[in-house]
VEXMIDREN-789902 format. One record per residue: x, y, z of N, C-alpha, C in turn; residue in one letter. Coordinates in steps of 0.001 Angstrom, whole numbers, plus 500000, padded with zeros to 6 digits. Layout:
N
X  Y  Z  X  Y  Z  X  Y  Z  A
...
***
This chain:
385
483620  480288  459658  483278  480008  461013  484207  478898  461540  M
484692  479083  462707  485587  478166  463391  484793  477160  464168  W
485337  475910  464248  484651  474888  465124  485748  473941  465584  S
485537  473204  466671  486516  472265  467152  485736  471167  467849  F
486291  469965  468085  485567  468833  468684  485263  469126  470115  P
484137  468495  470546  483728  468658  471914  484173  467597  472873  A
484700  466448  472271  485109  465361  473105  486564  465360  473431  D
487107  466549  473827  488499  466589  474207  488613  466813  475672  T
489816  466469  476277  490036  466735  477661  490146  468210  477959  A
490767  468896  476998  490903  470374  477142  489604  471064  476867  L
489391  472190  477501  488212  472992  477273  488568  474134  476303  R
487929  474154  475200  488160  475176  474208  486972  476083  473939  L
487251  477330  473727  486262  478295  473479  486770  479327  472470  A
485795  480015  471925  486170  481041  470927  485512  482351  471378  L
486332  483492  471532  485752  484710  471967  485089  485345  470822  T
484356  486491  471154  483681  487208  470082  484711  487875  469124  S
485942  488017  469530  486948  488581  468610  487667  487457  467916  E
487141  486196  467984  487693  484987  467339  489074  484669  467850  R
489304  484940  469144  490518  484409  469826  490208  483097  470458  H
491077  482141  470257  490858  480825  470792  491368  480777  472229  R
490596  480244  473112  490907  480117  474532  491022  478662  474847  V
492116  478197  475414  492249  476784  475751  492627  476663  477233  V
491857  475832  477942  492062  475670  479379  492175  474138  479691  R
493038  473785  480597  492961  472379  481086  491688  472190  481892  P
491278  470904  482044  490031  470624  482728  490078  470915  484208  P
491236  470864  484842  491379  471201  486261  492789  471638  486516  N
493112  472132  487717  494351  472664  488011  495503  471583  488044  A
495141  470248  488257  496064  469250  488378  496398  468510  487105  D
495607  468843  486041  495748  468076  484810  497078  468398  484106  W
497696  467366  483540  498885  467526  482697  498874  466445  481670  Q
499506  466679  480526  499541  465788  479479  499627  466396  478068  G
499389  465664  477064  499428  466134  475692  498169  465813  475000  T
497653  466681  474271  496382  466418  473405  496510  467151  472095  E
496073  466378  471012  496081  467044  469701  494570  467312  469315  T
494338  468476  468959  492918  468895  468591  492862  469368  467220  V
491805  468924  466499  491518  469383  465148  490738  470637  465149  G
491269  471632  464492  490519  472926  464388  490077  473074  463005  L
488750  473448  462748  488170  473566  461453  487617  474945  461238  T
487887  475478  460009  487262  476801  459712  486586  476595  458299  V
485372  477117  458239  484560  477045  457021  484166  478440  456505  C
484063  478662  455250  483539  479883  454691  482038  479803  454524  N
481429  480921  454109  479934  480815  453933  479406  479905  452931  P
480198  479505  451955  479692  478545  450940  479973  477095  451287  V
480487  476855  452524  480719  475477  452967  482077  474872  452654  G
482957  475697  452162  484348  475187  452002  485141  475222  453309  E
485829  474149  453621  486349  474017  454969  487878  473654  454873  C
488564  473934  455903  489984  473500  456066  490171  473133  457491  A
490975  472114  457746  491223  471591  459078  492714  471546  459313  T
493059  471828  460574  494540  471723  460966  494567  471083  462372  A
495561  470347  462637  495775  469686  463921  496689  470619  464779  A
496285  470812  465996  497189  471573  466878  497421  470823  468129  V
498672  470700  468581  498985  469927  469815  499243  470873  470994  T
498603  470520  472098  498830  471307  473309  499448  470422  474362  F
500364  470927  475117  501063  470132  476121  501042  470921  477431  R
500695  470281  478559  500730  470906  479913  501770  470077  480741  V
502762  470734  481175  503803  470029  482006  503786  470548  483436  E
504193  469670  484273  504325  470034  485749  505726  470629  485966  N
505815  471939  485734  507130  472592  485844  507137  473289  487261  T
508161  472998  488029  508203  473626  489349  508281  475163  489219  P
507645  475826  490185  507645  477273  490256  508679  477749  491266  D
509224  478928  491035  510125  479573  492036  509339  479953  493204  D
509997  479992  494413  509355  480558  495573  509030  482023  495371  P
508215  482625  496158  507820  484019  496011  508158  484800  497274  V
508839  485907  497135  508967  486804  498215  508230  488143  497963  I
507256  488563  498760  506538  489715  498502  507284  490919  498962  E
506742  492154  498781  507349  493314  499328  507573  493257  500792  W
508649  493727  501194  509013  493840  502656  509255  495213  503016  I
508531  495760  503997  508699  497221  504335  510116  497513  504732  P
510485  498801  504382  511832  499259  504757  511945  499244  506296  D
513142  498990  506791  513376  498939  508238  514118  500239  508652  R
513601  500896  509578  514193  502209  510038  514193  502286  511575  V
515270  502746  512108  515435  502829  513575  516382  504063  513827  T
516523  504410  515106  517389  505485  515469  518605  505030  516233  A
519653  505867  516219  520882  505546  516842  520603  505078  518293  L
521236  504011  518733  521038  503479  520056  519915  502560  520184  G
519057  502427  519180  517927  501391  519238  518228  500364  518244  R
517570  499143  518488  517768  498013  517630  516607  497892  516663  V
516916  497244  515518  515852  496907  514566  514876  495963  515160  F
513637  496143  515032  512672  495184  515486  512744  493853  514668  A
512716  492718  515308  512688  491434  514570  511563  491360  513581  P
511690  490674  512451  510639  490628  511464  510450  489146  511089  L
509168  488702  511180  508831  487288  510789  508745  487240  509313  D
509718  486744  508591  509705  486674  507158  508726  485694  506577  L
508302  484749  507450  507315  483703  506959  505993  484274  506525  R
505727  485547  506873  504503  486188  506443  504726  486879  505152  L
505861  486813  504572  506160  487616  503385  506554  486672  502202  Y
506466  485361  502287  506843  484554  501208  506281  483166  501358  G
506266  482436  500173  505742  481041  500159  506265  480375  498910  W
505912  479096  498789  506286  478345  497598  505035  477870  496922  D
504767  478298  495598  503476  477921  494958  503286  476432  494846  P
504419  475616  494905  504248  474166  494746  504070  473563  496087  D
504101  474276  497143  503898  473653  498478  505127  473008  499063  G
506272  473216  498445  507508  472577  498960  507981  473228  500289  D
508729  472500  500997  509357  473082  502210  510321  474159  501822  E
510392  475170  502594  511218  476370  502329  512076  476757  503430  V
513186  477360  503157  514114  477815  504134  514526  479291  503878  A
514509  480108  504940  514947  481532  504787  516383  481774  505106  W
516976  482707  504365  518308  483089  504746  518455  484549  504548  G
519542  485129  505102  519815  486552  504965  521292  486850  505003  A
521724  487849  504255  523119  488273  504391  523205  489738  504509  H
524223  490234  505220  524297  491645  505477  524753  492469  504287  G
524751  493761  504466  525145  494632  503426  526526  495116  503623  G
526805  496375  503274  528148  496908  503497  528537  497142  504934  N
527458  497497  505687  527752  497834  507110  526884  497005  508094  A
525804  496575  507651  524836  495859  508578  525013  494386  508513  L
524754  493794  509653  524740  492263  509759  523338  491786  509742  L
523043  490698  509086  521638  490199  509018  521701  488634  509142  A
520692  488143  509814  520641  486702  510025  519215  486335  510221  S
518858  485039  510068  517558  484477  510330  517598  483231  511213  T
516592  483180  512058  516471  481908  512925  514970  481613  512820  V
514697  480375  512270  513295  479947  512093  512454  481018  511362  D
513121  481603  510359  512312  482465  509471  512240  483930  510053  G
512789  484219  511190  512767  485582  511810  513977  486305  511525  V
513802  487512  510913  514967  488256  510550  515484  489206  511682  L
516782  489173  511859  517414  490119  512765  518482  490867  512053  S
518557  492163  512325  519492  493084  511681  520278  493844  512742  V
521596  493897  512618  522443  494622  513612  523303  495684  512965  E
523385  496799  513655  524256  497853  513079  525491  497980  514029  A
526653  498419  513474  527810  498632  514350  527515  499787  515251  P
528172  499765  516496  527995  500867  517469  528307  502209  516849  N
527389  503145  517034  527595  504479  516562  527373  504723  515108  G
526979  503689  514402  526826  503824  512907  525487  504462  512559  W
525431  505291  511618  524185  505842  510994  524399  505855  509501  T
523309  505660  508864  523298  505688  507432  522217  504735  506858  G
522405  504370  505500  521483  503489  504873  522250  502437  504225  E
521673  501198  504298  522308  500014  503785  521226  499082  503296  D
521606  498180  502419  520683  497115  501916  521146  495779  502342  E
520253  495012  502859  520542  493555  503218  519863  492662  502220  I
520328  491451  502048  519682  490507  501118  518923  489433  501791  G
517734  489135  501246  516885  488097  501806  516733  487002  500767  I
516879  485744  501126  516721  484617  500160  515732  483566  500704  E
514966  483037  499801  513967  481960  500147  514225  480805  499196  L
514548  479667  499746  514998  478505  498884  513981  477266  499246  V
513490  476618  498138  512630  475515  498358  513424  474159  498297  D
512735  473085  498601  513446  471795  498692  514022  471345  497452  S
513626  471878  496202  514176  471498  494946  515406  472347  494605  T
515714  473352  495415  516837  474238  495152  516469  475497  494446  G
515200  475649  494021  514772  476866  493431  514686  477981  494446  R
514990  479227  494068  515101  480307  495064  514568  481562  494571  S
514409  482530  495523  513925  483891  495180  514763  484794  496187  A
515076  485969  495700  515836  486935  496467  515131  488308  496517  T
515446  489083  497532  514869  490408  497606  515803  491321  498454  R
516029  492497  498073  516885  493392  498838  515915  494207  499794  A
516349  494468  501009  515537  495242  501994  516330  496438  502459  V
515763  497570  502322  516479  498819  502737  516369  498999  504228  R
517485  499269  504863  517588  499506  506324  518263  500822  506540  C
517686  501568  507476  518173  502929  507761  518406  503080  509213  V
519484  503767  509681  519700  504150  511071  519965  505695  511051  V
519117  506368  511829  519192  507816  511838  519731  508303  513234  T
520274  509555  513250  520841  510063  514511  519756  510307  515555  E
518598  510751  515110  517523  511064  516072  516299  510275  515650  V
515320  510170  516499  514088  509449  516216  513395  510100  515081  L
513224  509392  513918  512665  509987  512728  511183  509833  512664  P
510542  510713  511841  509151  510547  511405  509210  509823  510062  V
508704  508694  509893  508785  507824  508709  507375  507653  508033  V
507244  507897  506799  506000  507682  506052  506196  506564  505024  I
505255  505568  505150  505336  504371  504271  504076  504265  503537  T
504187  503966  502226  503082  503744  501336  502586  502288  501468  A
501334  502076  501584  500714  500764  501732  499699  500390  500596  L
499700  501237  499565  498827  500935  498451  497560  501766  498408  G
497108  502214  497217  495985  503140  497021  496224  504376  497868  V
495396  504578  498852  495599  505711  499773  496202  505322  501187  E
496486  504039  501335  496992  503532  502611  498306  504120  502910  G
498431  504701  504134  499643  505408  504582  499901  504979  506037  I
501186  504761  506323  501646  504495  507654  502558  505548  508093  L
502308  506206  509208  503185  507315  509793  503722  506719  511112  V
505104  506674  511205  505786  506190  512454  506667  507124  513010  E
506669  507146  514340  507672  507912  515125  507886  507175  516432  C
509034  506385  516429  509241  505614  517635  508196  504557  517746  G
507499  504541  518973  506473  503521  519236  505140  503970  518701  E
504996  505195  518179  503751  505675  517722  503585  505293  516278  T
502425  504630  515921  502245  504194  514550  500738  504561  514185  R
500680  505360  513202  499374  505850  512699  499069  505381  511338  I
497958  504654  511197  497470  504209  509837  496360  505106  509374  L
496422  505397  508035  495449  506186  507375  494901  505544  506178  M
493584  505301  506093  492916  504700  504966  493634  503390  504529  D
494158  502596  505437  494944  501483  505090  494210  500178  505408  A
493251  500170  506239  492567  498926  506730  491380  498582  505755  L
491739  498080  504582  490689  497750  503587  490963  496375  503022  V
489896  495676  502594  490108  494341  502034  489833  494294  500564  R
488837  494986  500076  488392  494862  498670  488986  495802  497728  N
489648  496864  498199  490210  497869  497236  491592  497545  496744  A
492242  496656  497503  493623  496309  497178  493656  494813  496701  L
494449  494535  495626  494636  493194  495248  495549  492407  496209  P
494999  492053  497307  495787  491483  498412  496145  489984  498053  L
497377  489531  498276  497692  488214  498140  497311  487504  499457  S
497258  486155  499495  496937  485426  500730  497816  485874  501946  P
499051  486125  501686  499941  486425  502859  499706  487895  503249  S
499479  488763  502361  499077  490158  502685  497866  490186  503532  E
496782  489403  503103  495594  489392  503813  495806  488853  505205  R
496666  487820  505343  496927  487215  506643  497627  488265  507523  E
498550  489006  506967  499253  490105  507806  498205  491094  508309  R
497316  491424  507468  496347  492465  507815  495390  491890  508943  L
494908  490623  508763  494004  490054  509730  494574  489732  511060  L
495893  489344  511038  496573  489018  512327  497415  490089  512883  C
497286  491343  512273  498038  492545  512764  499546  492271  512785  A
500054  491742  511692  501516  491561  511619  502074  492759  510819  A
503407  492966  510952  503996  494066  510289  503709  494194  508826  S
503337  495426  508397  503421  496717  509057  502136  497151  509814  P
501297  496212  510084  499982  496582  510708  500039  496285  512249  Y
501180  495960  512757  501304  495636  514191  501606  496869  515065  D
501115  496815  516298  501400  497965  517225  500849  499264  516755  G
499617  499246  516075  499042  500511  515589  498502  501292  516785  V
498919  502532  516914  498393  503463  517933  497079  504116  517582  S
496898  504392  516267  495691  505188  515870  495388  504815  514379  L
494147  504579  514054  493796  504367  512748  492747  505418  512345  A
493012  506129  511242  492184  507266  510741  491588  506917  509462  L
490379  507271  509199  489588  507020  508018  489066  508338  507492  I
489188  508567  506157  488701  509826  505635  487272  509731  505228  T
486709  508554  504805  485344  508397  504418  484961  506978  504413  R
483697  506618  504675  483244  505307  504765  482999  504713  503351  P
484043  504411  502634  483959  503860  501299  484985  502712  501185  H
484689  501794  500254  485428  500516  500304  486936  500653  500087  Y
487405  501729  499466  488881  501915  499320  489471  502723  500414  D
488733  503021  501461  489183  503809  502668  488909  503036  503968  H
487885  502228  503920  487322  501689  505168  486843  500292  504976  F
486975  499461  506073  486336  498169  506123  485731  497942  507445  D
484459  497599  507557  483847  497507  508825  484473  496415  509744  A
485163  495499  509060  485782  494472  509888  487048  494891  510609  G
487495  496105  510343  488753  496578  510937  488645  497841  511758  Y
487853  498912  511250  487951  500140  511960  486661  500910  511565  V
486366  502022  512237  485152  502817  511963  485289  504319  512331  A
484411  505103  511807  484266  506500  512194  482808  506822  512042  L
482440  508112  512352  481084  508526  512223  480574  508256  510841  D
479394  507581  510707  478856  507197  509355  479230  505749  509129  G
480267  505261  509663  480646  503807  509496  480577  503071  510822  A
480404  503739  511902  480314  503084  513204  479185  502067  513248  A
478058  502400  512593  476930  501498  512503  477391  500161  511899  D
478123  500278  510811  478593  499085  510115  479488  498265  511120  A
480357  498964  511843  481263  498213  512712  480418  497632  513905  L
479459  498195  514308  478619  497724  515463  477982  496383  515134  S
477851  496101  513858  477236  494792  513415  478259  493726  513331  R
479582  494079  513453  480587  493089  513455  480866  492483  514849  E
481378  491317  514884  481605  490656  516173  482607  491439  516977  G
482455  491441  518283  483386  492088  519179  483208  493582  519343  G
482048  494115  518951  481779  495536  519018  481918  496099  520492  W
481373  495235  521468  481426  495661  522834  482801  496014  523300  D
483789  495243  522775  485215  495531  523240  485798  496698  522400  N
485221  497068  521311  485746  498197  520448  485126  499534  520711  L
483861  499558  521189  483084  500797  521153  483822  501939  521873  A
484481  501650  522983  485208  502696  523583  486431  503272  522972  G
486875  502561  521909  488090  502988  521175  487707  503652  519836  R
486446  503760  519519  486028  504400  518224  485599  505827  518567  V
486192  506731  517756  485800  508142  517872  485046  508574  516601  V
483771  509003  516713  483042  509438  515583  483345  510874  515276  G
483434  511204  514021  483832  512559  513575  482799  513102  512648  I
482361  514358  512879  481364  514965  512070  481880  515330  510699  S
480996  515174  509674  481333  515599  508313  480801  516941  507999  F
480315  517656  508930  479709  518997  508738  480814  520047  508305  S
480549  520804  507244  481554  521832  506777  481802  522797  507930  P
483088  523062  508060  483447  523978  509152  483688  523349  510520  G
483149  522072  510731  483313  521469  511985  484822  520991  512136  A
485212  521044  513381  486618  520637  513761  486537  519643  514906  R
487296  518554  514824  487365  517614  515888  488813  517354  516344  T
489096  517492  517635  490448  517280  518105  490420  515775  518642  E
491388  515064  518288  491574  513683  518801  492858  513642  519622  I
492620  513630  520970  493795  513589  521862  494407  512178  521888  P
495689  512123  521857  496352  510879  521949  497773  511161  522476  F
498367  510144  523186  499640  510337  523828  500663  510633  522769  D
501309  511853  522913  502442  512163  522026  502022  512578  520624  G
500694  512654  520341  500214  512963  519009  499012  513961  519138  V
498952  514882  518294  497774  515784  518168  497196  515600  516808  R
495935  515308  516720  495203  515116  515471  494019  516057  515410  V
493912  516814  514361  492756  517699  514129  492097  517234  512845  T
490768  516906  512888  490035  516491  511674  489078  517578  511288  A
488880  517786  509944  487861  518725  509540  487455  518226  508101  F
486259  518726  507677  485648  518236  506511  486162  519094  505248  H
486369  518392  504208  486666  519026  502874  485855  518331  501779  L
485526  519105  500762  484680  518576  499673  485391  517445  498948  E
484649  516356  498596  485217  515262  497860  485386  515558  496451  H
486384  515025  495822  486723  515281  494419  485531  514964  493523  T
485001  515981  492787  483959  515747  491879  482581  515464  492417  G
482484  515354  493756  481190  515073  494384  481110  515897  495699  H
480666  517073  495602  480641  517953  496786  479746  517407  497903  G
478781  516485  497568  477860  516016  498573  478329  514808  499294  N
479528  514293  498850  480056  513059  499497  480986  513553  500730  L
480995  512722  501731  481867  513072  502895  483351  512846  502636  P
484205  513627  503143  485579  513463  503118  486226  514248  504274  N
487000  513538  505068  487688  514254  506075  489159  514449  505839  L
489690  515565  506274  491166  515837  506188  491700  515742  507638  A
492962  515478  507815  493567  515299  509130  494866  516100  509085  Y
495074  516895  510210  496314  517531  510461  496952  516749  511660  L
498060  516139  511392  498666  515266  512375  500030  515889  512846  I
500177  516053  514092  501378  516608  514660  502088  515480  515525  E
503228  515062  515053  503885  513951  515665  505451  514111  515483  V
506224  513829  516524  507639  513945  516405  508172  515248  515912  G
507351  516385  516274  507854  517709  515901  507570  518024  514495  G
506798  517154  513722  506438  517389  512327  504953  517594  512190  M
504453  518290  511211  503054  518563  510948  502772  517940  509540  R
501885  516983  509531  501455  516218  508343  500010  516544  508004  I
499686  517058  506808  498317  517299  506419  497962  516238  505365  L
496876  515448  505732  496378  514381  504895  495025  514772  504397  Y
494840  514899  503042  493608  515398  502511  492624  514348  502018  L
493033  513034  501982  492139  512073  501490  491707  512331  500092  G
490385  512288  499780  489924  512565  498397  489469  514042  498206  D
490020  514872  498974  489576  516291  498793  489919  516832  497393  A
488971  517585  496868  489091  518070  495545  490117  519224  495619  T
490830  519375  494459  491816  520509  494386  491151  521729  493790  A
490465  522528  494654  489870  523780  494248  490063  524856  495305  N
489656  526068  495043  489837  527139  495972  488867  527016  497170  W
487757  526300  497014  486858  526076  498172  487570  525263  499210  S
488285  524201  498804  489125  523453  499733  490200  524304  500294  A
490830  525111  499486  491923  526009  499924  491428  526915  501015  A
490212  527452  500836  489687  528404  501814  489454  527769  503098  D
488971  526520  503131  488794  525841  504395  490152  525483  505100  L
491082  525176  504307  492431  524865  504861  492953  526208  505444  I
492760  527341  504776  493185  528614  505282  492456  528945  506534  A
491143  528548  506645  490438  528839  507853  490988  528196  509080  A
491750  527133  508871  492309  526391  510002  493821  526771  510158  F
494252  527829  509528  495597  528256  509726  496396  528361  508482  G
496107  527450  507459  496721  527530  506175  498209  527592  506250  G
498873  528511  505512  500293  528531  505452  500969  528816  506780  P
500289  529425  507712  500867  529736  509021  501058  528433  509890  S
500432  527369  509421  500576  526076  510216  501924  525573  510173  L
502695  525901  509162  504060  525317  508981  503937  523767  508674  G
503175  523481  507604  503039  522063  507157  504317  521554  506695  I
504759  520441  507201  505975  519789  506642  505629  518881  505431  D
504565  518132  505538  504273  517167  504481  502742  517260  504161  V
502445  517349  502878  501115  517281  502349  500932  515974  501647  L
499909  515258  502047  499479  513998  501364  498163  514266  500648  L
498135  514267  499346  496878  514641  498659  496733  513844  497335  A
495519  513775  496920  495231  513006  495672  496089  513597  494502  S
496303  512848  493482  497217  513180  492463  496829  514514  491755  N
495512  514816  491825  495043  516072  491171  495698  517339  491778  G
496116  517233  493040  496732  518396  493662  498122  518651  493173  W
498768  517608  492720  500210  517694  492397  500483  517554  490919  V
499549  517012  490129  499818  516745  488724  499271  517798  487736  A
498461  518607  488168  497852  519625  487240  497422  520886  488064  A
497264  521974  487275  496705  523220  487920  495215  522910  488186  A
494658  523573  489230  495371  524580  490039  496056  524021  491205  P
496328  522707  491254  496867  522051  492471  498139  522784  492924  G
499114  523054  492010  500359  523726  492378  500159  525010  493029  A
499242  525850  492548  498948  527097  493167  498325  526970  494551  S
497463  525958  494678  496786  525729  495974  497841  525327  497007  L
498734  524419  496563  499733  523969  497547  500655  525139  497966  I
500948  525970  497020  501895  527111  497341  501170  528160  498220  A
499925  528425  497936  499225  529664  498600  498420  529187  499763  E
497840  528007  499732  496878  527624  500792  497524  526712  501861  A
498558  525923  501407  499135  524992  502339  500558  525358  502738  V
501359  525757  501691  502816  526055  501878  503537  525011  502556  A
503350  523720  502075  504085  522586  502643  505485  522488  502122  A
506369  521918  502952  507727  521742  502482  507828  520548  501441  R
506969  519525  501640  507004  518419  500758  505529  518067  500423  F
505379  517412  499219  504076  516910  498848  504199  515515  498301  A
503272  514625  498786  503269  513174  498345  501975  512885  497685  I
501961  512436  496441  500722  512108  495756  500216  510737  496183  P
498802  510666  496331  498158  509356  496747  497046  509154  495810  I
496461  507941  495864  495236  507619  495134  495336  507884  493615  H
496496  507627  493071  496726  507718  491656  496338  506382  491002  F
495616  506325  489863  495260  505074  489229  496358  504606  488323  A
496567  503298  488428  497580  502667  487508  498939  503015  487844  G
499695  503450  486862  501127  503698  487131  501336  504897  487986  L
502547  504872  488580  502959  506002  489425  503075  507232  488542  C
502673  508361  489063  502885  509623  488279  504289  509736  487797  P
504573  510283  486616  505905  510274  486047  506811  511246  486686  P
507330  510799  487822  508235  511650  488630  509570  510982  488693  L
510271  511052  487622  511565  510427  487508  512663  511060  488400  L
512499  512440  488483  513440  513195  489352  512630  514059  490237  T
513121  514404  491452  512308  515238  492336  512138  516645  491669  P
511000  517230  491744  510737  518576  491348  509754  519236  492321  Y
509497  520513  492104  508726  521239  493052  507334  521506  492545  T
506430  521527  493514  504985  521997  493169  504801  523145  494087  V
504685  524398  493489  504775  525573  494266  506167  525537  494956  G
506210  525732  496194  507476  525696  496965  507719  524313  497588  D
506838  523428  497301  506940  522037  497878  507717  521131  496989  A
508588  520341  497590  509309  519282  496820  508434  518021  496763  T
508260  517516  495525  507376  516380  495351  508175  515127  495677  L
507559  514271  496472  508207  513002  496875  507315  511845  496357  V
507735  511133  495377  506868  509928  494917  507179  508749  495729  P
506150  508215  496434  506223  506972  497158  505271  506036  496419  L
505808  505372  495388  505024  504635  494478  504994  503121  494752  C
506138  502610  495149  506173  501190  495384  505633  500778  496681  A
504750  499828  496753  504162  499399  498026  505255  498997  499001  K
505235  499529  500205  506194  499254  501209  507388  500214  501237  G
507461  501106  500250  508551  502051  500238  508357  503137  501322  S
509383  503533  501961  509392  504504  503055  510255  505718  502825  S
509878  506753  503444  510603  508082  503345  510688  508737  504742  W
511892  509165  505089  512055  509857  506318  511949  511357  506061  I
511022  511948  506925  510881  513471  506668  512077  514174  507185  V
512759  514947  506308  513980  515655  506650  513689  516696  507732  P
514573  516974  508627  514350  518013  509578  514337  519438  508990  P
513665  520351  509602  513581  521707  509154  514979  522464  509254  R
515141  523385  508416  516436  524127  508431  516653  524679  509870  D
517832  524438  510375  518129  524966  511686  517644  524232  512915  G
516999  523050  512538  516616  522156  513654  517449  520928  513756  S
***
């Protein structure tokens, strides 16, 4: 049996697996302490060893979090980005932001706000460098992808778990992204969410597939079944006219009119739980059709409902579906026969990204892994368009 003295500054404990856990008394404690550890066998024979622990005040490097890809069209400028919402110094030191251009693009910062400029007539993809330096000279760097396209693109960005952002010009659609408890949000990420900073700024429409903690938070948005929760939040009087309730009834269809966007919502069975609500959305924006299935189960019942709304004849450009649709049968057959999408993006996968080291097809759809938070993908034009 192991034992150790109780009159130490350090806090010592032994787990059930006999792993020793040593913690300082508080976050500010530093110093050196030697502790005697004793182990005895059942007959009372003991041995003691002294172990020295040292806690030093070692400066930490600044931190730069993920920064969303920057995408714009020819003749348009990149929107300025406040980098101060994407980084900090754990030691509380003063910090300064810097930026340098890539092969074609110019980048600069003024008071922590990033500006990116492209040469006249240039299109393509480039990376710029971002640097954060604290007052001790410690630094962090991060590369940011920047893209200029010939025409206004439809861009899809992954925001974690099932959170998706669809952009086309000034139109920005969030899906299952306004959540607090399902994502391991850092303080700066939470701040961006609460103050509607990029990528949560200028949102045109927020869509929710079901009133569950990893899809919905009453403090941010609501739908039918969750509107009651939102009505108990402050400011409901100002929001009530902007909330559209959607029926979860099988076979029901709801059209959501919006400037420049057409959204059709319909009910699909939830994975493994047919009695739980789950909405699917068909989004038409920028000449592209995007089908977002939320937690819909990958079975022929779901496929039949999709077919009832047009199925393959809809000309789906992008399917966003839980990993079960793209990682195993019968998902591949369902995608090919019921959806016939050009591209498929897996969402709501647990842990590591699905092992998609190279693009491959699911049915006739090309699989596009958007695994890193903040990574973006531009939907390619259709052949002949």
